[in-house]
C-alpha positions in Angstrom: 64.5 23.7 128.8 67.2 23.2 126.2 68.5 26.3 124.4 68.6 26.1 120.6 72.0 25.8 119.0 73.2 28.3 116.3 74.7 27.1 113.1 77.0 29.6 111.2 76.8 29.6 107.5 78.9 31.5 105.0 77.4 32.6 101.7 80.8 33.3 100.1 83.4 31.3 102.0 86.1 32.1 99.4 86.1 35.7 100.7 87.9 34.5 103.9 91.1 34.6 101.8 91.1 38.3 102.5 92.2 37.4 106.1 95.7 37.4 104.6 95.6 41.3 104.5 95.5 41.9 108.3 98.2 39.3 108.8 100.3 41.2 106.2 99.7 44.5 107.9 100.9 43.2 111.3 104.0 41.6 109.7 104.9 44.8 107.8 104.4 46.8 111.0 107.0 44.7 112.8 109.5 45.1 109.9 109.1 48.8 109.5 109.4 49.4 113.2 113.0 48.2 113.3 115.5 51.2 113.4 118.1 51.4 110.7 121.6 50.1 111.4 124.4 52.8 111.2 128.1 52.3 111.6 129.6 54.5 114.3 132.9 54.8 116.0 131.2 54.9 119.4 129.7 51.4 119.1 131.0 50.3 122.5 129.3 53.3 124.2 125.9 52.5 122.6 126.2 48.9 123.5 126.8 49.8 127.2 123.8 52.2 127.1 121.5 49.5 125.6 122.6 47.0 128.2 121.8 49.5 131.0 118.2 50.0 129.7 115.5 48.1 131.7 113.9 45.2 129.9 110.6 47.0 129.6 112.3 49.8 127.6 113.8 47.3 125.3 110.5 45.6 124.5 108.7 48.9 124.1 110.4 49.5 120.8 109.1 46.2 119.4 105.4 46.7 120.3 102.9 47.1 117.5 101.1 50.5 117.7 97.4 50.4 118.8 96.5 52.1 115.5 97.9 49.1 113.6 96.1 46.6 115.8 92.8 48.5 115.2 93.4 48.5 111.4 94.2 44.8 111.4 91.0 44.0 113.3 89.0 46.2 110.9 90.5 44.3 107.9 89.7 40.9 109.6 86.1 41.9 110.3 85.8 43.2 106.7 86.9 39.8 105.4 84.3 38.0 107.6 81.6 40.5 106.3 82.5 39.7 102.7 82.1 36.0 103.4 78.4 36.6 104.2 77.9 35.1 107.7 74.4 33.8 108.5 73.3 32.4 111.8 70.4 30.0 111.8 68.9 28.1 114.7 69.7 24.4 114.3 66.3 22.7 114.0 65.2 19.3 113.0 66.8 17.7 109.9 65.3 18.4 106.5 62.8 15.8 105.2 62.8 15.0 101.5 59.8 13.2 99.9 61.2 10.8 97.3 58.3 9.9 94.9 59.4 6.7 93.1 57.6 6.0 89.8 56.8 2.3 89.7 54.9 2.2 86.5 55.8 -0.6 84.1 58.0 1.6 81.9 60.4 2.2 84.8 61.2 -1.5 85.0 62.4 -1.7 81.4 66.1 -2.7 81.0 68.7 0.1 80.7 72.3 -1.0 80.2 73.1 -3.4 83.1 70.1 -2.4 85.3 66.7 -0.9 84.8 65.5 2.6 84.1 64.3 2.9 87.7 67.6 1.7 89.2 69.5 4.2 87.1 67.2 7.0 88.2 67.6 5.9 91.9 71.3 6.0 91.5 71.2 9.6 90.2 69.0 10.6 93.1 71.2 8.8 95.7 74.3 10.7 94.4 72.6 14.0 94.8 71.3 13.1 98.3 74.8 12.1 99.4 76.4 15.3 98.1 73.8 18.0 98.7 71.1 16.8 101.2 73.2 17.7 104.3 71.9 14.8 106.4 68.2 15.0 105.3 65.7 12.3 106.2 64.3 10.6 103.0 60.7 9.5 102.9 60.3 7.0 100.1 56.8 6.9 98.5 55.9 4.6 95.5 53.7 6.1 92.8 51.9 4.1 90.2 50.3 7.1 88.5 51.8 10.2 86.8 53.0 13.1 89.0 50.6 15.9 89.4 50.4 19.6 90.6 50.1 18.4 94.2 53.5 16.7 93.9 55.2 19.9 92.9 56.7 20.9 96.2 60.1 22.2 97.3 60.6 19.2 99.7 59.9 16.6 96.9 62.0 14.9 94.3 60.6 12.8 91.4 62.4 9.6 90.5 61.3 8.3 87.1 62.5 7.4 83.6 61.1 10.2 81.5 61.9 13.9 82.2 58.8 16.0 82.6 57.8 18.1 79.5 58.1 21.3 81.6 60.4 21.8 84.6 58.4 21.6 87.9 58.2 25.0 89.7 59.4 23.6 93.0 60.1 19.9 93.0 63.3 18.3 91.7 63.4 15.3 89.3 65.8 12.5 88.3 65.0 10.8 85.0 67.1 7.9 83.7 66.1 8.3 80.0 66.7 5.3 77.8 66.1 3.9 74.3 63.0 2.2 73.0 62.5 -1.4 74.3 60.4 -3.8 72.1 58.3 -6.4 73.8 54.7 -7.2 75.0 52.4 -4.2 74.9 48.9 -5.6 75.6 46.9 -8.6 76.7 43.3 -9.7 76.6 42.2 -13.0 78.0 44.8 -15.5 76.9 46.0 -13.4 73.8 49.0 -11.2 73.9 50.3 -8.5 71.5 54.0 -7.8 71.1 55.8 -4.9 69.4 59.0 -5.9 67.7 60.2 -2.3 67.1 58.4 -1.9 63.8 55.0 -3.7 63.9 52.6 -5.3 66.3 52.0 -9.1 66.2 49.5 -11.3 68.1 50.7 -14.2 70.2 47.7 -16.5 70.9 47.8 -18.0 74.4 50.8 -15.9 75.4 49.2 -13.8 78.0 50.3 -14.5 81.6 47.6 -15.5 84.0 46.5 -12.9 86.6 45.0 -13.6 90.0 42.9 -11.9 92.6 42.4 -12.4 96.3 39.6 -11.4 98.7 40.6 -10.7 102.3 37.7 -10.4 104.7 34.0 -10.5 103.7 32.4 -8.5 100.9 28.6 -7.7 100.7 26.8 -10.1 98.3 26.1 -7.5 95.5 29.8 -6.6 95.3 31.0 -10.2 95.6 28.8 -11.2 92.6 30.2 -8.4 90.4 33.8 -9.3 91.4 33.1 -12.9 90.4 31.6 -11.9 87.1 34.3 -9.4 86.3 37.0 -12.0 87.0 35.4 -14.6 84.7 35.1 -12.1 81.9 38.8 -10.9 82.2 40.3 -14.4 82.7 41.4 -13.5 86.2 41.5 -16.5 88.6 41.4 -16.7 92.3 44.9 -16.9 93.9 46.0 -20.3 95.1 48.5 -20.8 97.9 51.1 -21.8 95.3 50.8 -18.5 93.5 52.9 -15.4 94.0 51.2 -12.2 95.3 47.8 -11.6 93.7 47.6 -8.9 91.0 44.5 -7.6 92.8 43.7 -7.8 96.5 40.1 -6.7 97.6 39.9 -6.0 101.3 36.5 -6.5 102.8 35.4 -5.0 106.1 34.0 -8.1 107.8 31.9 -7.8 111.0 32.7 -6.8 114.5 29.9 -7.4 117.0 31.5 -5.1 119.6 31.0 -2.0 117.5 27.5 -0.9 116.3 27.3 -0.4 112.5 26.6 3.0 111.0 23.8 3.3 108.4 25.0 4.8 105.2 23.7 5.5 101.6 25.8 6.1 98.6 25.9 5.8 94.8 27.5 6.9 91.6 27.2 6.5 87.8 23.5 5.6 87.8 23.1 3.4 90.9 22.5 3.9 94.6 22.5 1.6 97.6 21.9 1.5 101.3 24.0 -0.3 103.8 26.2 0.0 106.8 29.9 0.3 107.9 31.9 0.1 111.0 34.7 2.4 110.1 35.6 4.5 107.0 37.8 3.1 104.3 41.5 4.0 104.8 43.2 6.8 102.9 46.5 4.9 102.9 48.0 1.5 103.7 51.4 -0.1 103.9 51.9 0.3 100.1 51.2 4.0 100.1 48.4 6.5 99.5 44.9 5.4 98.4 42.4 7.3 96.3 38.8 7.7 97.5 36.5 6.1 95.0 33.2 6.2 96.8 31.9 8.2 99.8 28.5 8.1 101.6 26.1 10.9 101.4 27.3 12.2 104.8 30.9 12.2 103.6 32.4 8.9 105.0 34.8 7.1 102.8 33.3 3.8 101.7 35.7 2.5 99.0 39.4 3.5 98.4 41.8 2.1 95.9 45.4 2.0 94.7 47.7 0.0 92.5 46.8 -3.7 93.0 44.4 -3.2 95.9 40.8 -2.1 96.8 39.5 -1.4 100.3 35.8 -1.8 100.8 34.3 -0.5 104.1 30.7 -1.8 103.5 29.8 -4.4 106.1 26.4 -4.9 104.5 24.6 -3.6 101.4 21.1 -3.9 100.1 20.5 -4.6 96.4 21.3 -1.4 94.5 18.6 0.7 92.9 18.8 2.2 89.5 20.2 0.5 86.4 21.6 -2.9 87.4 24.0 -2.8 84.4 25.3 0.6 85.7 26.2 -1.0 89.0 28.2 -3.8 87.4 30.0 -1.5 84.9 30.9 0.9 87.7 32.5 -1.7 89.9 34.2 -3.4 86.9 35.8 -0.1 85.9 37.1 0.1 89.5 38.7 -3.4 89.3 40.1 -2.7 85.8 41.9 0.4 87.1 43.2 -1.2 90.2 44.5 -4.6 89.0 48.1 -4.6 88.1 48.9 -5.2 84.4 50.1 -8.7 83.4 53.7 -9.2 84.3 55.9 -8.0 81.4 53.2 -6.1 79.7 54.2 -2.4 79.0 52.0 -0.2 76.9 53.4 0.9 73.5 53.8 4.5 74.5 55.8 3.6 77.6 58.1 1.3 75.5 59.1 4.2 73.3 62.4 6.0 73.9 62.5 8.0 77.1 65.0 10.5 75.9 68.3 11.4 77.5 69.0 11.3 81.2 68.2 14.5 83.0 67.9 15.9 86.5 67.3 19.1 88.4 67.4 19.6 92.2 64.4 21.0 94.1 64.3 24.7 94.3 65.0 26.3 97.7 62.0 27.2 99.8 61.4 30.9 99.3 60.7 31.4 103.0 64.0 29.8 104.1 65.8 31.9 101.5 64.3 35.1 102.8 65.1 34.2 106.4 68.7 33.5 105.5 69.0 36.8 103.5 67.6 38.7 106.5 70.5 37.6 108.8 72.0 40.7 110.5 75.5 39.2 111.1 76.8 40.5 107.7 75.7 44.0 108.5 77.1 44.0 112.0 80.5 42.7 111.0 80.7 45.3 108.3 79.8 48.0 110.8 82.4 46.7 113.2 85.1 46.8 110.4 84.2 50.5 109.7 84.4 51.4 113.4 87.8 49.7 113.7 89.2 51.5 110.7 87.9 54.8 112.0 89.5 54.1 115.3 92.8 53.3 113.6 92.7 56.6 111.8 92.0 58.5 115.0 94.8 56.8 116.8 97.3 57.4 114.0 96.7 61.2 113.9 99.5 63.2 115.5 98.7 64.8 118.8 98.1 68.5 118.6 100.0 70.6 121.2 97.7 73.4 122.6 
């Protein structure tokens, strides 16, 4: 079993300058203890007497009195008490969650970099100076920060400072001027903002692609195909870059029996089966649950650029057929990444000045540090030493 190590912290390290006082007291005591030099005609006699004294008697005149030692020790302990010593058990390193805003606006140019790169640089400087060896967990966010992100172990890295300071989390915002450019696309048409007005650019929209990995139930596959045709989204070819939308199907696994489920939303309902629930996160980050079965199992989850579907089989849905198509089309619309280079008009607007604020200290850690008894013990030790010095310095009373 390994014993925990103790780390000594000083709340007011500048107070250690007071250690000069006990040093000055000891030095002054040595100076004042020297006898005055007086001219005398019997100098030779005194020299012979001094030479005849034993060595211990010669050193006794140069010893610092116990009262002075006690006073110096009391002053030293008082200086340490003023510095505010706090002893804490050395535990695991601090973990900081760095939420990185990857919305299109953070990719806009700013000086010789981008808004996001400037914000990352601000955060990195703070981490180097004030993190004290903390471990950083980097999480990309393609949605605005919310109340669940306002934690004392979290920093926000973004381009626009929050309207109101988070209560606990820190933030690093790059700011930046307005950046004209493409703001919307529909089909093959694109709309650009030139800083004053919006103009249409026919055929200027970049092509977007989708990819299916695994197998989707037939009703969902049909909706995906119809949605892609209506939005001008094409299937990704091997020559294309990463798809703008990846739909993960569950496929089949004969070694595991399927679980019968029933689920629905927004005017439709369907029965089917699944082998395992949809994931709550993947290699790109956290996923939002979009559909759950009646018994609480996650069936569909989504995030920026991806959808995970756990249905292994699905019967034709009941209810309004149009509701089923609209519901899934809305899911795909929200998940597909915007066309490359397209940034909404509101996000192209000026992001203000650069601003930052560190996360606020966890109140529990602050209370634990304040409760450290070392400061009180050292102060008590200083008082006892000064009292002892006073008692030793009092002249002995002859009874």
